[in-house]
C-alpha positions as CSV (number, residue, x, y, z in Angstrom):
1,X,-8.1,0.2,-4.7
2,X,-6.1,2.2,-7.1
3,X,-2.6,2.7,-6.0
4,X,-2.5,-0.3,-3.6
5,X,0.9,-2.1,-3.3
6,X,1.1,-5.5,-4.9
7,X,1.9,-7.3,-1.6
8,X,-1.5,-6.0,-0.2
9,X,-3.3,-7.0,-3.2
10,X,-1.9,-10.6,-2.9
11,X,-2.8,-10.8,0.6
12,X,-6.1,-9.6,0.0
13,X,-6.6,-12.1,-2.6
14,X,-5.5,-14.9,-0.7
15,X,-6.8,-14.0,2.9
16,X,-10.0,-12.1,2.2
17,X,-11.7,-12.6,5.6
18,X,-8.4,-11.3,7.4
19,X,-8.2,-8.3,5.1
20,X,-11.9,-7.6,5.4
21,X,-11.8,-7.6,9.3
22,X,-8.7,-5.1,9.0
23,X,-10.7,-2.8,6.8
24,X,-13.8,-3.1,8.9
25,X,-11.9,-2.4,12.1
26,X,-10.3,0.9,10.5
27,X,-13.6,2.0,9.4
28,X,-15.1,1.3,12.7
29,X,-12.4,3.2,14.8
30,X,-12.5,6.3,12.3
31,X,-16.4,6.4,12.9
32,X,-15.9,6.2,16.7
33,X,-15.3,9.8,17.2
34,X,-15.5,13.5,16.2
35,X,-12.3,13.6,14.1
36,X,-12.8,14.2,10.5
37,X,-11.3,11.7,7.9
38,X,-8.4,14.3,7.0
39,X,-7.3,14.6,10.6
40,X,-7.7,10.8,11.3
41,X,-5.4,10.2,8.3
42,X,-2.9,12.6,9.3
43,X,-2.7,11.1,12.8
44,X,-2.2,7.8,11.3
45,X,0.6,9.2,9.1
46,X,2.3,10.5,12.1
47,X,2.2,7.0,13.6
48,X,3.3,5.3,10.5
49,X,6.4,7.8,10.6
50,X,7.0,6.9,14.1
51,X,7.2,3.1,13.5
52,X,9.3,3.8,10.4
53,X,6.7,1.8,8.1
54,X,7.4,2.9,4.6
55,X,4.4,1.2,3.3
56,X,2.2,2.8,5.9
57,X,3.5,6.3,5.3
58,X,2.9,5.9,1.6
59,X,-0.5,4.6,2.3
60,X,-1.5,7.3,4.7
61,X,0.0,10.1,2.7
62,X,-2.2,8.9,-0.2
63,X,-5.2,8.5,1.9
64,X,-4.7,11.9,3.7
65,X,-4.4,13.6,0.3
66,X,-7.7,11.8,-0.8
67,X,-9.2,13.2,2.3
68,X,-8.4,16.8,1.3
69,X,-5.1,17.2,3.2
70,X,-2.6,19.6,1.2
71,X,0.9,18.6,0.4
72,X,1.9,21.4,3.1
73,X,-0.2,20.0,5.7
74,X,1.2,16.4,5.2
75,X,4.7,17.8,5.4
76,X,4.0,19.8,8.4
77,X,2.4,16.6,10.0
78,X,5.8,15.0,9.6
79,X,8.1,17.6,10.6
80,X,5.9,18.3,13.8
81,X,7.5,14.9,15.0
82,X,11.1,16.1,14.9
83,X,11.3,16.6,18.7
84,X,9.5,13.4,19.3
85,X,11.0,10.7,16.8
86,X,14.2,12.7,15.9
87,X,15.3,14.2,12.5
88,X,16.7,11.1,10.9
89,X,13.1,9.3,11.5
90,X,11.5,12.4,10.0
91,X,13.8,12.8,7.1
92,X,13.0,9.2,6.2
93,X,9.2,9.7,6.5
94,X,9.4,13.0,4.4
95,X,11.4,10.8,1.7
96,X,8.6,8.2,1.7
97,X,5.7,10.8,1.6
98,X,7.6,12.4,-1.3
99,X,7.2,9.2,-3.2
100,X,3.5,9.8,-3.2
101,X,3.6,13.6,-3.3
102,X,5.5,13.8,-6.5
103,X,2.5,12.0,-8.2
104,X,-0.3,14.2,-9.4
């Protein structure tokens, strides 16, 4: 779980069954349909931006990259949201995604 935030690791250590259930749910819903992992992560990235969750934007940016998304696809996913969630929210999400995209 390289790159996982400290608070997640602490929660996982203290509440193993809870985190295991969350991870199992995430795996189950991704396997329920025809979308590939990259597409699923880009959709979740958009949702994370919509709810202004910095940690989730970091996580799904990282996961989208691991699933084969390019930096351009990640940025495009976010700017597509402008007419839905507004420029200030998209700008914040781009900044948070940039935290991850700046890393090799």
